[in-house]
One Martini backbone bead per residue (centre of mass of N, CA, C, O) as a GRO file, in nm:
protein
  144
    1UNK     BB    1   9.117   4.125  17.167
    2UNK     BB    2   8.818   4.110  17.322
    3UNK     BB    3   8.671   3.994  17.591
    4UNK     BB    4   8.341   3.885  17.651
    5UNK     BB    5   8.370   3.871  17.975
    6UNK     BB    6   8.616   4.112  18.067
    7UNK     BB    7   8.760   4.303  17.829
    8UNK     BB    8   9.026   4.204  17.769
    9UNK     BB    9   9.326   4.263  17.604
   10UNK     BB   10   9.427   4.059  17.341
   11UNK     BB   11   9.583   3.890  17.137
   12UNK     BB   12   9.479   3.811  16.824
   13UNK     BB   13   9.565   3.479  16.849
   14UNK     BB   14   9.404   3.422  17.085
   15UNK     BB   15   9.202   3.163  17.249
   16UNK     BB   16   9.253   3.283  17.540
   17UNK     BB   17   9.217   3.454  17.810
   18UNK     BB   18   9.468   3.614  18.011
   19UNK     BB   19   9.268   3.675  18.260
   20UNK     BB   20   8.998   3.444  18.257
   21UNK     BB   21   9.006   3.200  18.027
   22UNK     BB   22   8.829   3.258  17.807
   23UNK     BB   23   8.697   3.199  17.517
   24UNK     BB   24   8.793   3.329  17.176
   25UNK     BB   25   8.627   3.124  17.028
   26UNK     BB   26   8.437   3.146  16.732
   27UNK     BB   27   8.157   3.090  16.545
   28UNK     BB   28   8.113   3.113  16.201
   29UNK     BB   29   7.786   3.211  16.044
   30UNK     BB   30   7.815   3.390  15.776
   31UNK     BB   31   7.782   3.147  15.555
   32UNK     BB   32   7.493   3.141  15.633
   33UNK     BB   33   7.189   3.137  15.588
   34UNK     BB   34   6.911   3.234  15.738
   35UNK     BB   35   6.777   2.955  15.733
   36UNK     BB   36   7.019   2.788  15.838
   37UNK     BB   37   7.047   2.938  16.106
   38UNK     BB   38   6.766   2.863  16.212
   39UNK     BB   39   6.806   2.557  16.202
   40UNK     BB   40   7.047   2.544  16.393
   41UNK     BB   41   6.906   2.677  16.641
   42UNK     BB   42   6.650   2.444  16.624
   43UNK     BB   43   6.813   2.193  16.665
   44UNK     BB   44   6.799   1.854  16.748
   45UNK     BB   45   7.035   1.692  16.977
   46UNK     BB   46   7.284   1.494  17.062
   47UNK     BB   47   7.483   1.517  17.365
   48UNK     BB   48   7.806   1.557  17.508
   49UNK     BB   49   7.900   1.624  17.845
   50UNK     BB   50   8.197   1.779  17.985
   51UNK     BB   51   8.368   1.779  18.297
   52UNK     BB   52   8.657   1.966  18.432
   53UNK     BB   53   8.869   1.943  18.729
   54UNK     BB   54   9.039   2.040  19.017
   55UNK     BB   55   9.134   1.896  19.287
   56UNK     BB   56   9.196   2.125  19.537
   57UNK     BB   57   9.214   2.420  19.425
   58UNK     BB   58   9.161   2.613  19.661
   59UNK     BB   59   9.389   2.518  19.847
   60UNK     BB   60   9.619   2.561  19.647
   61UNK     BB   61   9.571   2.882  19.593
   62UNK     BB   62   9.625   2.998  19.884
   63UNK     BB   63   9.964   2.956  19.826
   64UNK     BB   64   9.940   3.145  19.574
   65UNK     BB   65  10.000   3.339  19.328
   66UNK     BB   66   9.771   3.477  19.120
   67UNK     BB   67   9.950   3.473  18.864
   68UNK     BB   68  10.020   3.171  18.879
   69UNK     BB   69   9.732   3.071  18.853
   70UNK     BB   70   9.669   3.199  18.580
   71UNK     BB   71   9.901   3.060  18.425
   72UNK     BB   72   9.826   2.770  18.483
   73UNK     BB   73   9.532   2.776  18.373
   74UNK     BB   74   9.604   2.878  18.092
   75UNK     BB   75   9.776   2.632  18.016
   76UNK     BB   76   9.564   2.416  18.057
   77UNK     BB   77   9.341   2.536  17.871
   78UNK     BB   78   9.503   2.545  17.611
   79UNK     BB   79   9.576   2.239  17.598
   80UNK     BB   80   9.287   2.132  17.627
   81UNK     BB   81   9.177   2.272  17.374
   82UNK     BB   82   9.347   2.101  17.175
   83UNK     BB   83   9.223   1.834  17.252
   84UNK     BB   84   8.933   1.903  17.178
   85UNK     BB   85   8.991   1.960  16.880
   86UNK     BB   86   9.097   1.677  16.804
   87UNK     BB   87   8.786   1.560  16.888
   88UNK     BB   88   8.563   1.773  16.801
   89UNK     BB   89   8.505   1.968  17.016
   90UNK     BB   90   8.349   2.208  17.254
   91UNK     BB   91   8.416   2.491  17.416
   92UNK     BB   92   8.196   2.647  17.630
   93UNK     BB   93   8.358   2.674  17.922
   94UNK     BB   94   8.527   2.874  18.161
   95UNK     BB   95   8.560   2.812  18.526
   96UNK     BB   96   8.805   2.858  18.703
   97UNK     BB   97   8.888   2.504  18.701
   98UNK     BB   98   8.672   2.472  18.473
   99UNK     BB   99   8.550   2.260  18.205
  100UNK     BB  100   8.326   2.283  17.924
  101UNK     BB  101   8.220   2.013  17.708
  102UNK     BB  102   8.122   1.949  17.369
  103UNK     BB  103   7.951   1.682  17.199
  104UNK     BB  104   7.762   1.739  16.897
  105UNK     BB  105   7.849   2.051  16.908
  106UNK     BB  106   7.770   2.122  16.600
  107UNK     BB  107   7.912   1.839  16.548
  108UNK     BB  108   7.825   1.516  16.473
  109UNK     BB  109   7.895   1.190  16.616
  110UNK     BB  110   7.867   0.859  16.683
  111UNK     BB  111   8.139   0.888  16.897
  112UNK     BB  112   8.119   1.116  17.120
  113UNK     BB  113   8.159   0.960  17.392
  114UNK     BB  114   8.443   0.857  17.314
  115UNK     BB  115   8.574   1.131  17.270
  116UNK     BB  116   8.538   1.222  17.563
  117UNK     BB  117   8.716   1.003  17.689
  118UNK     BB  118   8.977   1.072  17.538
  119UNK     BB  119   8.994   1.357  17.642
  120UNK     BB  120   9.009   1.294  17.944
  121UNK     BB  121   9.266   1.122  17.933
  122UNK     BB  122   9.450   1.349  17.814
  123UNK     BB  123   9.406   1.553  18.041
  124UNK     BB  124   9.529   1.375  18.260
  125UNK     BB  125   9.809   1.357  18.131
  126UNK     BB  126   9.863   1.658  18.131
  127UNK     BB  127   9.845   1.700  18.441
  128UNK     BB  128  10.068   1.503  18.514
  129UNK     BB  129  10.291   1.656  18.365
  130UNK     BB  130  10.247   1.936  18.507
  131UNK     BB  131  10.296   1.832  18.797
  132UNK     BB  132  10.602   1.803  18.781
  133UNK     BB  133  10.657   2.106  18.742
  134UNK     BB  134  10.502   2.204  18.991
  135UNK     BB  135  10.667   2.045  19.207
  136UNK     BB  136  10.937   2.191  19.160
  137UNK     BB  137  10.822   2.477  19.252
  138UNK     BB  138  10.609   2.376  19.517
  139UNK     BB  139  10.654   2.083  19.656
  140UNK     BB  140  10.382   1.995  19.498
  141UNK     BB  141  10.131   1.851  19.362
  142UNK     BB  142   9.881   1.835  19.177
  143UNK     BB  143   9.557   1.809  19.209
  144UNK     BB  144   9.365   1.496  19.118
   0.00000   0.00000   0.00000
Protein backbone atom coordinates (compact mmCIF):
# COMPACT_ATOMS: atom_id res chain seq x y z
CA UNK A 1 0.00 0.00 0.00
CA UNK A 2 1.49 3.35 -1.07
CA UNK A 3 1.40 6.22 1.41
CA UNK A 4 -0.66 9.16 0.04
CA UNK A 5 1.78 11.61 1.68
CA UNK A 6 5.25 10.27 0.83
CA UNK A 7 4.56 7.34 -1.57
CA UNK A 8 6.45 4.88 0.66
CA UNK A 9 5.42 1.24 0.04
CA UNK A 10 3.92 -0.13 3.27
CA UNK A 11 2.68 -3.61 4.20
CA UNK A 12 -0.94 -4.15 3.11
CA UNK A 13 -2.41 -4.17 6.64
CA UNK A 14 -0.46 -1.12 7.89
CA UNK A 15 -2.60 1.62 9.41
CA UNK A 16 0.17 4.22 9.45
CA UNK A 17 3.04 4.87 7.05
CA UNK A 18 6.27 3.34 8.29
CA UNK A 19 8.24 6.21 6.71
CA UNK A 20 6.34 9.42 7.60
CA UNK A 21 3.66 8.07 10.04
CA UNK A 22 0.77 9.42 7.90
CA UNK A 23 -2.52 7.62 8.38
CA UNK A 24 -3.19 4.93 5.79
CA UNK A 25 -6.77 4.51 6.98
CA UNK A 26 -9.26 5.90 4.54
CA UNK A 27 -13.01 6.15 4.82
CA UNK A 28 -14.77 4.13 2.16
CA UNK A 29 -17.66 6.14 0.69
CA UNK A 30 -18.29 3.71 -2.17
CA UNK A 31 -21.43 2.38 -0.48
CA UNK A 32 -23.05 5.84 -0.56
CA UNK A 33 -25.25 6.98 -3.40
CA UNK A 34 -24.13 10.06 -5.31
CA UNK A 35 -26.78 12.14 -3.53
CA UNK A 36 -25.75 10.82 -0.07
CA UNK A 37 -22.10 11.56 -0.81
CA UNK A 38 -22.98 15.14 -1.80
CA UNK A 39 -25.02 15.58 1.39
CA UNK A 40 -22.15 14.23 3.50
CA UNK A 41 -19.68 16.58 1.85
CA UNK A 42 -21.90 19.62 2.44
CA UNK A 43 -23.23 18.82 5.89
CA UNK A 44 -22.64 21.29 8.71
CA UNK A 45 -21.72 19.70 12.06
CA UNK A 46 -20.29 20.55 15.43
CA UNK A 47 -16.88 18.99 15.83
CA UNK A 48 -14.34 18.69 18.60
CA UNK A 49 -10.73 18.99 17.45
CA UNK A 50 -7.89 17.72 19.58
CA UNK A 51 -4.16 18.27 19.06
CA UNK A 52 -1.52 16.32 20.93
CA UNK A 53 2.26 16.54 20.73
CA UNK A 54 5.39 15.84 22.76
CA UNK A 55 6.87 18.77 24.64
CA UNK A 56 10.58 19.12 23.96
CA UNK A 57 10.43 16.86 20.89
CA UNK A 58 12.99 18.84 18.87
CA UNK A 59 15.58 18.89 21.65
CA UNK A 60 14.99 15.21 22.37
CA UNK A 61 15.47 14.13 18.75
CA UNK A 62 18.73 16.06 18.32
CA UNK A 63 20.52 13.32 20.26
CA UNK A 64 18.72 10.35 18.72
CA UNK A 65 19.31 8.27 15.65
CA UNK A 66 16.69 9.28 13.01
CA UNK A 67 15.55 5.67 12.66
CA UNK A 68 14.95 5.48 16.42
CA UNK A 69 12.88 8.68 16.21
CA UNK A 70 10.83 7.23 13.36
CA UNK A 71 10.27 3.97 15.25
CA UNK A 72 9.33 5.76 18.47
CA UNK A 73 6.86 8.08 16.77
CA UNK A 74 5.44 5.23 14.68
CA UNK A 75 4.84 3.26 17.89
CA UNK A 76 3.22 6.23 19.62
CA UNK A 77 1.05 7.07 16.59
CA UNK A 78 -0.06 3.47 16.09
CA UNK A 79 -1.08 3.05 19.74
CA UNK A 80 -2.66 6.51 19.90
CA UNK A 81 -4.60 5.65 16.76
CA UNK A 82 -6.09 2.62 18.51
CA UNK A 83 -7.13 4.83 21.42
CA UNK A 84 -8.78 7.28 18.99
CA UNK A 85 -10.66 4.38 17.35
CA UNK A 86 -11.83 3.18 20.78
CA UNK A 87 -13.56 6.53 21.35
CA UNK A 88 -14.79 6.72 17.73
CA UNK A 89 -12.69 9.72 16.81
CA UNK A 90 -10.94 10.23 13.48
CA UNK A 91 -7.21 10.78 13.07
CA UNK A 92 -7.10 13.68 10.65
CA UNK A 93 -3.34 13.99 10.34
CA UNK A 94 0.03 13.17 11.84
CA UNK A 95 2.82 15.69 11.39
CA UNK A 96 6.17 15.68 13.14
CA UNK A 97 5.32 14.75 16.71
CA UNK A 98 1.74 16.02 16.53
CA UNK A 99 -1.52 14.24 15.99
CA UNK A 100 -4.74 16.02 14.98
CA UNK A 101 -7.93 14.20 15.97
CA UNK A 102 -11.55 14.98 15.13
CA UNK A 103 -14.59 13.95 17.12
CA UNK A 104 -18.00 14.38 15.52
CA UNK A 105 -16.71 13.83 12.00
CA UNK A 106 -17.87 11.77 10.19
CA UNK A 107 -20.02 10.31 13.01
CA UNK A 108 -21.32 12.69 15.69
CA UNK A 109 -22.02 11.78 19.33
CA UNK A 110 -23.61 13.97 21.97
CA UNK A 111 -20.54 13.46 24.16
CA UNK A 112 -17.78 14.10 21.59
CA UNK A 113 -15.98 16.63 23.85
CA UNK A 114 -15.95 14.06 26.66
CA UNK A 115 -14.65 11.41 24.26
CA UNK A 116 -11.82 13.79 23.34
CA UNK A 117 -10.91 14.24 27.01
CA UNK A 118 -10.89 10.47 27.61
CA UNK A 119 -8.71 10.04 24.53
CA UNK A 120 -6.26 12.69 25.74
CA UNK A 121 -6.03 11.08 29.19
CA UNK A 122 -5.34 7.65 27.69
CA UNK A 123 -2.72 9.07 25.32
CA UNK A 124 -1.00 10.65 28.35
CA UNK A 125 -1.02 7.26 30.12
CA UNK A 126 0.39 5.66 26.97
CA UNK A 127 3.25 8.16 26.78
CA UNK A 128 3.95 7.72 30.53
CA UNK A 129 4.24 3.95 29.97
CA UNK A 130 6.43 4.34 26.88
CA UNK A 131 8.56 6.86 28.77
CA UNK A 132 9.70 4.12 31.17
CA UNK A 133 10.93 2.00 28.23
CA UNK A 134 12.49 5.07 26.60
CA UNK A 135 14.32 6.00 29.82
CA UNK A 136 15.88 2.53 30.06
CA UNK A 137 17.34 2.93 26.57
CA UNK A 138 18.29 6.64 26.58
CA UNK A 139 18.76 7.36 30.33
CA UNK A 140 16.20 10.18 30.10
CA UNK A 141 12.39 10.13 30.16
CA UNK A 142 10.26 11.18 27.21
CA UNK A 143 9.46 14.89 27.42
CA UNK A 144 5.90 15.27 28.68
